N, C-alpha and C positions, 0 to 999 in steps of 0.2 A: 556502753553509754546509755542505751535505751533502758536497761535495767535500773541504773542509778536514777534516771529521770522518773521512771515509774514509781520509785520509792522515795522520792524527794519529800513527799508530804508526811512521811512517817517519822516519828520521833526516834532518834538514834538510841536513846536510852531504853526504849521498849522493844528494840528490834535486834535480832541476831540471825546469822546464817547457820542453820544446822547442817551437819555433814551426813549426807545420805548416799547410799548406793542405789541408783534408780535403774530399773530395767522393765521392759515390756514382758509380761508373762503370758499374754495371749494376744494374738493379732488376727486379722481377717474376720472380725465381728461386724455385725450390721447395726450400727448406732446403739452400742451399749449405753445404758442410762443409769438405772439404779444399781447399787451394790451393797452386799452385806457379807460378813465373814462369820463362819461358825465359831463357837467358843469351845469346841471339844479339845480336851487335853491331848488326845491321840493324834491330832493333826488338823490343819485348817482346810476348810472347803470354802470356795468363793461362790456366792450366788449373785446372779446379775440378771437384769432385764435387757432385752434388745427391742428397739422401737423404730423399725424402718417404716412402718405404716401407722403413725399415731392416729387414734380415733377410728380405725377401721378394724372390725372384728374378723375373725377367721372365716366366718360364714359369708362375709362380703369380700373376701380376697386378701385380708390382712395377714401379715406374717410376723406379728409381734410374739415374743416368747419370754419365758422365765427359764433360766438355765443354771447349771451347776458346773463349776470348773475345779478340777483337781490340779492345783498349781505344780505339783511335783511331776506330773505326767503330761499336762497340757490337754487332757481329755475333757471335752465338754459333753455333758448329758442334758438333754431337754427334760424339764420338769413339767412345763405347761405351755400350751399353745392356744391361740384363738382369742385372747383378751384384746379389746380394742386399744387399751392405753395403760399397760402395766408400767408404773413409774418407779417409785422408791420401794426399797425392801428393808426388812428388819428380821433379825434372827433372835429367837427367844432361848432362854437357858434350858427349857424343856425340849429343845430340838425342833420347835415349830418355826416355820418360815412364814412371814407376813408380807403382803405387798398391796399397794394402793392401785386401783384402776380408775384413773381420773374421769374419763368420759362416761364410764358405766356407773360411776358413783358407788363403788363397793370397795371393801377391803377383804381380800381373800387370805385364808390361812391353810397352810399345808402342815399337817401334823407330822410328828416324828416317824409315823408309820407310812407316810406318803399320801394320806387321804386329804384331798383339797375340797374346801367348802367355804361359802361366804361367812365371814365373821360379822361384818356390818354391811347393811345395804341402805339404799335411799339417801346416800350422802351427797354432798354438793361439791363435786370436783375435788375429792381427796388427793393429796399430793405427797407431802412428807410423812414419814412414819418412823417410830422407834418403839421398843418395848423394854421395860425395866426388869430387874431381877424377880419382881413379884408378879410379873405377867400383865402389868398395866400397859395398855397400848396407847401411845400418844400419836396424834396425827394432825395434819393441817388440812384446811379446805380453802380452795382458791376459786370461788365462783366469779370474783371480780378482781383479777390480778392487776396490781398497779393502782387500784382505787381505794383510798382510805375511808374509814368510817364516816368522817364528817362530809366526805364528798359522795356518799351513797354506797360505799363498799361494805360488804359483809363477810369478809374472809375471817376465818376462825382458827384457833388452836384448841384441841379437845383431848380428853383422856377417857378411855373406856376400861372399866374394871368391874367385875362381879355383876355384869349385865347393866351397868349404869354408865351413861355418858355425862361427863362433867365438862363444862366450858371453862377453859383457862384464859382465853383472850379473844377479843373481837375488835375489829376495826383497823388492824394493821393492813397496809396496802398490798403486801405480798409475802405472807409467811410461807417460805418456800420449803424448808426442810427443818426437822426437829430432832433434838437429842436430849438425853437426860444424864446427869452426873450420878454415877452409881454410889459415890461417896456421901452425897448430901441431899440428893433428890431434887436439886435445882434443874429446871427445864430451860433449854436454850433453843432458839430458832433463828434462822436467817430470814431477813426481809430483803428480797432482792432489789426491788425498785427503790426502797428507802436507803439502801446501803448501810444497814445496821444488823447487829446480832442482839437480840433481846434476851433477857434472863428473867425467869419467874421463880421466886423463892417458894418453899412449901407454905409460907404464910399467905401467899397470894399476891405479894407485892411484885410488880413488873418494873424492871429498870433497863436502861440501855447498857449492855455489856461492852460492845465495841461500836464505834461510829466511823463515819468517813470512809466506808468500804466501797468497793467498786463491783457491784452486782454479785454479792455473796450468794452461793447456792447450796451445795452439799455441806452437811455438818455431821460430826460424830464425836463421841467422847470415850476414851479408853478407861480401863479400870484404875489407872494411876491418877486420874483426874487431869488428863491432857485433852484439850479440845482441838479438833482439826476441822478446817473448813476450806472451801474452794471459792475463788473469785473468778468470774467469767465475763469480763466486760467486752471481750473480743472473740466470741465463739467462732471456731473454725479457723482462727488465725494464730499461727505459731509465733513464738518469740522471735524467731529468725525473720519472720515476715512482718514484724511490727506489733504483734499481739502482746497483750498485757495480762495474761491469765496466771493465777497463782494457786498453789496449795500451801496452806499455812498450818502451823502448830502453835497452840497457846497453852502454857502451863497455868492452870487455874489458881494454883497456890501463890505463884510469884508474879503472875501477869506477864511473864517473859514471852515474847512472840517471836517465832522463828520461821524462816522460809524452808519449807520442805522441797518445793520445786517451783521453777519459773519456766515458762516458755511452751508448756503443753497447749495445743490448739483448742482443747475444750474439756478441761477437767470437771466433769459434770457432777458426779457424786463421789463420796469418800467413805472409807471404812478402815478399821484398824483391828488387828488380831491380838491374841493374848500375849504375843511376844513383842508387841509394839510396832510391828511392820504396818506400813500405811499403804492402802490400795485405793485406786480411783479408776473410774471409767473415763475414757476419752471418746465422746460420741462421734465426732467428725472423723477422727483417725481410725475408729473401729478397733480400739485396743483397750486392754486392761493393764495398768502400770502398778508396780510395787516398789516402795522405797523402804530400804532397811537402814536404820541409823547405825553409823559406825562407832560412835561412842556416846553412851547415855550420860545425861546430866542429872 
């Protein structure tokens, strides 16, 4: 009954329930936050951040990390320690891994050979990040979360390519995470406090893609043109305890919207692999979850 109540505001013509097998593939983590999946043909590797001490560097006693999970074995390997606030991650087609460090104001890049170096510095609270097939890095900045431009906010969505930073949007109250459609180059981002997902066409026109959402956070798009996002209105509260958190799938061609999962206590960030399997971090439960679709549409 609670699930039906939570969905009462959604048009039945635009909604369906996808059939997924959902399982925890790693437990016992310490506030897993960002997530990315490699695109290697030989097998998928899951990269994720852990954020037990946000804003505190390793030198001051922090224990935040960026790690790698082999889903088939469950083995976790540490990639980097000591950053004060490693948030979201992105995996490039060249094998590079990128992540934002919000309080330090940097984006770090780990090359395919394992060398870690700053990609961009002196940023203003970078948060969401993605990278397209051409190596362009898209990221959001959240210096004034929840405050729109007319009210004095100056949050932004930007792109970095060939040494040049381009501003894509400014004035949104909370551009939380960002994704790019590999099929047409449209850029999408969640705006948590406004409850919307915005879309920017290559022409520069920005429009509302979805509205009436409840604290959307993580977002990603697969190579088929399916968009996935999380809603986290009740962080730390499972469905059994009255929580209303969701993981969603949207077919960008048909606008069909499907529930991947309901009831997770805190589905923070989301990623998808080449086979269409959906992964997300659950920060409060300390787990990584994977959903495999039973029948494709």
